[in-house]
C-alpha positions in Angstrom: -0.1 0.0 0.0 2.9 2.3 0.9 4.4 1.9 -2.7 1.2 2.7 -4.4 0.8 5.8 -2.3 4.4 6.9 -3.1 4.0 6.2 -6.7 0.7 8.3 -6.9 2.5 11.2 -5.0 5.4 11.1 -7.5 2.9 11.1 -10.4 1.1 14.0 -8.9 4.0 16.1 -8.2 5.6 15.4 -11.6 2.3 16.3 -13.2 2.2 19.6 -11.4 5.7 20.5 -12.5 4.8 19.6 -16.1 1.7 21.8 -15.9 3.8 24.7 -14.8 6.3 24.3 -17.6 3.4 24.1 -20.0 2.5 27.7 -19.3 5.5 29.0 -21.2 4.8 29.7 -24.8 3.0 32.3 -27.1 -0.7 33.1 -26.7 -2.7 35.0 -29.3 -5.9 37.0 -28.9 -6.2 37.8 -32.7 -3.7 38.6 -35.4 -2.7 42.0 -33.8 -2.3 40.9 -30.1 -0.2 38.3 -28.4 1.6 37.4 -25.3 4.8 35.5 -24.8 5.3 33.8 -21.6 8.3 32.3 -19.8 7.3 30.4 -16.7 9.6 30.7 -13.7 7.3 28.9 -11.3 6.7 31.7 -8.6 6.6 34.4 -11.4 6.3 34.7 -15.1 8.1 36.9 -17.6 5.9 38.2 -20.2 6.2 40.3 -23.4 2.8 41.8 -24.6 2.5 43.0 -28.2 -0.4 44.8 -29.5 -1.0 46.8 -32.6 -3.8 49.0 -34.1 -3.3 50.7 -37.7 0.2 52.4 -37.4 0.4 52.2 -33.6 2.3 49.4 -31.8 2.5 48.6 -28.2 4.9 46.4 -26.3 5.1 45.8 -22.7 7.6 43.5 -21.0 7.8 42.7 -17.3 7.5 40.1 -14.6 4.3 39.1 -12.9 4.2 37.4 -9.4 2.2 34.5 -8.4 -0.8 35.6 -6.2 -2.4 32.4 -6.2 -2.7 29.3 -8.0 -2.4 29.9 -11.7 -2.9 33.6 -11.2 -0.1 36.2 -11.6 -0.2 39.8 -11.2 1.9 42.7 -12.7 1.7 46.0 -10.8 3.6 49.2 -11.5 3.2 52.7 -10.2 2.9 55.4 -12.9 4.4 58.7 -11.6 2.3 61.8 -12.7 2.7 65.5 -12.3 -0.5 65.6 -10.1 -0.9 62.2 -8.7 0.3 58.6 -9.0 -1.7 55.7 -10.2 -1.2 51.9 -10.1 -1.4 49.7 -13.2 -2.4 46.2 -12.5 -2.4 43.5 -15.0 -3.7 40.1 -14.1 -2.8 36.8 -15.9 -4.8 33.7 -15.3 -3.9 30.3 -16.8 -6.7 28.0 -17.6 -5.8 25.0 -19.8 -4.6 26.2 -23.1 -5.9 29.7 -22.5 -4.4 32.8 -20.8 -7.0 35.3 -19.5 -5.7 39.0 -19.3 -7.5 41.5 -17.3 -6.1 44.9 -16.9 -7.1 47.9 -14.6 -8.4 51.1 -16.3 -5.3 52.9 -15.0 -3.1 51.1 -17.4 -4.4 53.2 -20.2 -2.3 56.1 -18.8 0.8 54.9 -20.5 -0.4 53.4 -23.7 -3.0 54.3 -26.4 -6.4 53.5 -25.0 -8.0 52.2 -28.1 -6.4 48.6 -27.7 -7.4 46.7 -24.5 -5.3 44.0 -23.4 -8.2 42.2 -21.8 -9.4 38.9 -23.4 -9.0 35.3 -23.5 -5.7 34.4 -25.3 -5.2 30.9 -26.9 -1.9 29.1 -26.7 -0.4 28.9 -30.1 2.6 26.8 -29.6 4.0 24.2 -27.1 
């Protein structure tokens, strides 16, 4: 019985490690918006690409793990009058990456393009 329990534990832990590695890759919302992810276990490195007409937007950073499969990027934008916090949340669900950004994030990019959406993994 002990051997079966140990074998199941090893398979479970191995599966969890494999699931974490599988988060790395490229995710696309449409032809003009994509996110590249490198999974670092307790954080992810991301590169966001978005374009609309002649405007291109890129954002790179590191998002920290806030709970299982949910990572958060936060930055403080210093303004002349007040400061604001931009928060972007990355939630992994199977072959999808759900991106949700706060309204304040539009303060440092063109507001026509929203990063919000359900991005589908395009490579392994």
